[in-house]
SEDORO-899065 format. One line per 5 residues: number of its first residue (from 0); their letters; for each residue x, y, z of N, C-alpha, C. Coordinates in pm, 1 decimal. Atoms other than C-alpha are relative to their C-alpha. Example, Ala and Ser with C-alpha at 12.3 -4.5 7.8 and 13.67 -1.06 7.14 Angstrom:
0	AS	89.0 -119.0 0.0 1230.0 -450.0 780.0 90.0 120.0 0.0  -82.0 -119.0 -6.0 1367.0 -106.0 714.0 -77.0 109.0 73.0
END
This chain:
0	XXXXX	134.1 21.3 51.5 1158.8 620.8 -1240.1 -96.1 86.6 83.4  91.5 -89.5 -69.4 882.3 866.0 -1151.7 -105.6 -77.1 80.5  96.3 62.9 -89.2 635.6 786.4 -874.1 -126.6 -43.8 -74.2  123.0 35.7 71.4 336.1 791.3 -1110.1 20.0 -121.8 -89.1  -30.2 116.8 83.0 506.0 536.4 -1338.0 7.7 -125.8 86.4
5	XXXXX	-10.0 113.7 -92.1 582.9 307.7 -1043.4 -139.4 -48.2 38.8  136.6 36.9 -39.1 218.9 315.3 -931.2 -77.0 -60.9 -116.7  69.4 53.4 117.5 85.7 260.0 -1283.4 49.0 -141.1 -30.9  -55.3 133.5 25.5 321.8 -34.6 -1337.3 -51.5 -101.6 101.0  48.8 91.0 -104.1 216.6 -188.1 -1005.7 -143.5 -42.7 -28.5
10	XXXXX	141.6 31.7 24.3 -154.7 -166.8 -1082.1 -16.2 -80.7 -128.6  9.9 72.4 127.4 -104.4 -287.2 -1439.5 54.0 -142.7 9.4  -63.3 131.9 -7.9 112.2 -586.0 -1336.5 -71.8 -96.7 94.1  67.3 86.7 -97.2 -107.5 -717.5 -1053.9 -140.6 -33.2 -51.1  133.7 37.7 45.4 -407.7 -916.7 -1177.1 -105.4 37.7 105.7
15	XXXXX	112.4 -38.1 -85.3 -732.3 -782.0 -1031.6 30.8 116.0 95.0  -29.9 -117.8 -81.7 -563.4 -474.8 -879.7 -102.5 108.3 -29.3  95.1 -110.4 13.6 -804.1 -188.8 -818.5 75.0 132.5 -2.3  -76.3 -123.1 -3.1 -550.9 78.2 -733.3 110.6 -3.2 102.2  -111.1 -15.6 -93.9 -241.0 188.1 -549.3 16.8 148.6 27.5
20	XXXXX	-12.8 -139.4 -40.6 -169.4 506.3 -359.0 114.9 14.8 98.9  -102.2 -36.6 -98.1 119.0 666.4 -173.7 -64.4 103.6 92.3  54.6 -92.9 -99.1 12.4 839.6 148.0 109.9 42.9 95.4  -97.2 -47.4 -98.1 202.8 1048.1 399.4 -37.5 -52.6 138.5  17.9 52.6 -135.1 224.0 980.2 774.0 -134.4 36.3 61.7
25	XXXXX	132.8 -37.6 -50.0 -111.9 1152.4 830.4 -111.9 -66.2 -79.8  100.3 64.2 83.1 -289.0 942.5 567.2 -46.5 84.2 -117.4  35.0 -87.1 112.3 -301.7 1224.1 312.5 58.4 -56.2 -129.7  -42.9 50.4 130.2 -280.1 1120.6 -52.0 111.9 84.9 -58.3  -109.1 -66.2 70.5 42.9 1203.9 -231.3 -19.4 -20.0 -150.1
30	XXXXX	24.4 32.4 140.1 -27.3 1025.1 -561.1 -66.2 -136.6 -5.9  64.3 129.1 16.3 -248.5 742.4 -681.3 -14.9 -34.3 -147.4  37.9 49.9 132.2 -321.7 529.3 -984.2 -103.2 -107.1 27.5  105.2 96.2 -32.0 -649.7 341.2 -982.1 -100.4 -15.0 -113.6  108.7 29.6 92.7 -933.2 186.1 -1179.6 -133.4 19.3 72.8
35	XXXXX	120.0 -29.9 -76.9 -1194.0 336.3 -948.2 -4.7 151.0 21.1  6.6 -141.9 -35.4 -1305.7 674.7 -821.8 117.4 28.5 93.2  -115.1 -29.1 -86.7 -987.6 829.6 -673.1 -39.0 25.9 145.3  45.5 -23.1 -137.3 -1190.7 931.8 -367.6 -3.4 -131.5 78.0  11.5 129.9 -68.0 -1250.0 562.0 -287.3 135.5 -48.8 50.3
40	XXXXX	-132.2 48.6 -41.5 -880.5 470.5 -280.7 60.8 92.6 103.9  -50.1 -94.4 -100.0 -794.7 787.1 -86.0 -64.1 -25.0 135.2  72.9 27.3 -124.5 -1060.4 706.6 174.0 53.2 -126.3 67.4  -52.1 127.0 -53.2 -940.0 347.9 216.5 141.5 19.9 53.3  -140.2 -18.9 -38.9 -574.9 453.5 231.9 12.7 82.2 127.4
45	XXXXX	-7.4 -85.2 -119.1 -636.6 724.0 491.7 -28.7 -80.9 125.3  34.6 79.9 -117.6 -799.5 477.4 728.3 101.5 -110.6 26.1  -97.1 107.3 -19.5 -550.8 197.4 670.0 133.6 53.7 49.3  -126.5 -54.8 -48.6 -255.0 425.9 728.3 -8.1 31.0 149.7  18.5 -20.3 -144.2 -400.2 507.6 1071.5 24.2 -131.5 73.5
50	XXXXX	-18.2 133.0 -61.8 -417.1 136.2 1157.1 146.7 -41.2 -6.8  -140.2 34.9 18.8 -67.9 80.1 1016.5 87.6 79.9 96.1  -73.8 -84.7 -93.4 62.1 371.7 1222.9 -8.5 -49.8 142.2  16.9 54.4 -135.0 -83.2 223.3 1541.5 81.1 -128.6 17.9  -78.9 123.9 -7.7 76.0 -113.9 1466.6 148.5 30.4 12.3
55	XXXXX	-142.0 -35.0 -6.5 413.4 48.7 1409.2 36.9 53.5 138.1  -26.6 -51.6 -134.8 386.2 227.5 1746.0 3.2 -112.0 102.5  9.2 111.2 -94.6 298.8 -97.7 1923.4 111.3 -102.4 -17.3  -100.6 102.3 28.3 583.7 -295.6 1768.0 105.4 -10.6 108.9  -102.9 5.9 -103.5 827.4 -201.2 2042.7 -51.9 -69.2 125.3
60	XXXXX	57.6 63.2 -119.0 588.2 -326.6 2310.2 6.2 -152.6 -9.1  -1.5 145.7 15.3 579.0 -679.1 2167.3 133.2 -53.4 -48.5  -136.1 34.3 38.9 940.3 -679.3 2048.3 6.0 -103.9 -112.5  -1.4 90.9 115.2 876.2 -844.9 1712.0 80.9 56.9 -115.9  -72.0 -66.8 107.3 1088.9 -606.8 1509.3 -89.9 102.6 -65.7
65	XXXXX	74.8 -105.8 67.3 979.9 -329.1 1278.0 -108.2 -57.8 -90.3  108.8 37.8 89.1 643.7 -366.1 1105.6 30.8 60.7 -136.5  -31.2 -45.7 134.7 710.1 -345.4 732.0 -121.3 3.3 -90.3  117.7 5.4 84.8 380.3 -445.1 575.1 -113.7 -70.2 72.1  121.7 55.6 -56.8 26.8 -547.8 649.3 -88.0 -42.2 -116.3
70	XXXXX	93.6 46.1 101.5 -209.5 -757.6 436.4 -130.2 -34.9 70.4  132.4 25.6 -55.9 -578.4 -754.6 518.9 -83.0 -64.6 -109.8  85.4 68.6 94.8 -801.0 -1004.9 343.5 -140.7 -1.5 55.4  141.1 -1.1 -40.0 -1176.1 -962.0 355.8 -79.3 -77.1 -105.0  82.9 70.4 97.7 -1467.3 -1120.3 173.9 -2.2 73.2 -133.7
75	XXXXX	3.5 -78.7 122.5 -1442.7 -840.4 -81.0 132.9 19.0 -69.8  -128.6 -22.4 65.1 -1071.3 -822.6 -146.8 118.0 -2.2 93.9  -125.3 -4.9 -74.9 -717.1 -769.5 -28.6 47.6 143.9 5.8  -58.5 -131.7 -17.1 -558.6 -456.2 107.8 140.9 -19.3 51.5  -139.5 10.8 -38.8 -181.8 -427.1 129.7 50.9 138.4 37.3
80	XXXXX	-56.1 -125.5 -47.1 -6.7 -155.2 327.0 147.3 -26.8 30.1  -143.1 18.9 -21.2 369.9 -118.7 323.3 70.3 130.7 28.7  -77.2 -116.9 -40.9 621.4 120.0 473.3 107.2 31.1 -104.2  -104.8 -45.8 90.7 829.5 319.8 226.1 114.1 58.5 83.3  -93.3 -55.5 -98.3 1001.7 520.9 499.9 -83.5 49.2 118.7
85	XXXXX	74.6 -44.6 -118.1 901.4 691.3 826.7 -114.4 94.8 -33.9  101.3 -99.5 36.2 689.4 946.0 640.6 -101.6 -47.4 -102.6  87.0 39.6 110.5 530.7 754.9 351.4 -28.0 -150.3 -0.5  41.0 139.9 13.2 340.5 431.3 292.8 -64.3 -21.1 -136.4  66.7 40.1 123.0 211.7 246.3 -10.4 -119.4 -85.8 38.7
90	XXXXX	121.4 77.9 -23.6 -143.4 109.4 -9.1 -49.4 -49.2 -135.4  56.2 55.6 122.6 -281.7 -125.0 -275.0 -125.2 -78.9 33.7  126.9 69.3 -15.6 -635.8 -254.5 -306.9 -17.3 -92.9 -119.9  20.4 96.5 108.0 -716.6 -568.0 -509.9 -125.5 -82.0 28.1  119.0 84.7 -13.5 -1019.2 -787.0 -574.8 36.4 -130.7 69.3
95	XXXXX	-18.4 122.0 -79.4 -1065.3 -1107.4 -375.0 71.9 -110.3 -77.3  -62.4 108.3 76.4 -953.5 -1335.3 -660.5 141.0 34.4 -49.1  -137.8 -36.7 31.1 -618.2 -1156.7 -690.8 96.0 -101.1 63.5  -99.7 91.0 -58.5 -323.7 -1396.7 -643.3 92.5 78.9 95.2  -68.0 -80.7 -100.7 -179.2 -1257.7 -318.4 151.6 -11.7 -8.2
100	XXXXX	-145.6 16.4 6.2 170.4 -1404.8 -352.0 58.6 80.6 -116.1  -45.7 -76.7 115.7 210.9 -1253.2 -697.9 -12.2 149.4 27.3  21.6 -141.1 -31.9 65.8 -923.2 -578.7 106.7 50.6 96.8  -102.3 -40.9 -97.1 306.7 -911.1 -283.2 137.4 15.1 -64.6  -128.5 -10.6 70.9 603.7 -970.1 -513.4 8.5 134.9 -70.9
105	XXXXX	2.7 -129.0 69.8 507.1 -670.5 -727.6 -7.1 116.6 98.7  15.3 -103.3 -102.8 409.0 -467.5 -419.1 135.5 30.9 64.4  -131.2 -19.4 -62.3 749.1 -520.5 -257.1 99.8 63.8 -96.5  -87.5 -61.7 100.0 928.9 -431.9 -579.8 -32.8 149.5 -11.9  40.6 -140.9 7.6 726.2 -108.1 -598.1 49.5 77.4 121.6
110	XXXXX	-50.4 -65.4 -121.5 820.7 -27.4 -236.8 148.7 31.6 -17.1  -143.8 -22.6 21.4 1190.1 -68.6 -326.1 24.1 113.7 -97.9  -14.6 -106.9 98.7 1150.9 156.0 -629.9 -39.4 135.3 59.7  43.2 -125.3 -63.9 962.3 417.8 -426.2 102.4 48.4 101.3  -104.8 -40.8 -95.6 1236.1 415.9 -160.6 111.1 74.1 -72.5
115	XXX	-104.1 -69.2 77.9 1484.7 515.8 -430.9 -51.6 132.8 -53.9  59.3 -119.5 59.5 1246.0 777.3 -571.1 -21.3 111.9 100.6  35.6 -102.1 -101.9 1151.0 953.8 -247.1 122.9 47.5 74.8
END
């Protein structure tokens, strides 16, 4: 399944999803599908991939195992960041009233599909 189809399916299946984007290890956009200005999702993803990268580097210091995903909930929404492999991450942005458990189920399925694709 092509990367663009995986992203479209993810955004379409998650209620209140704003967009999803695959970024490389530097936070550069590889591909996105969103219901917003693509610049907005690229900007969010670039900054979140930096934070995710720092957490992954710190994981050995606290010996909790490999960091696989991060969910940030704010008053405005939810941001999910997940590791596809050492070079790529998936970032999804959703509105605050998005059901997080359902979103995570679809998010994790998309990560598995992207691992096979990349």
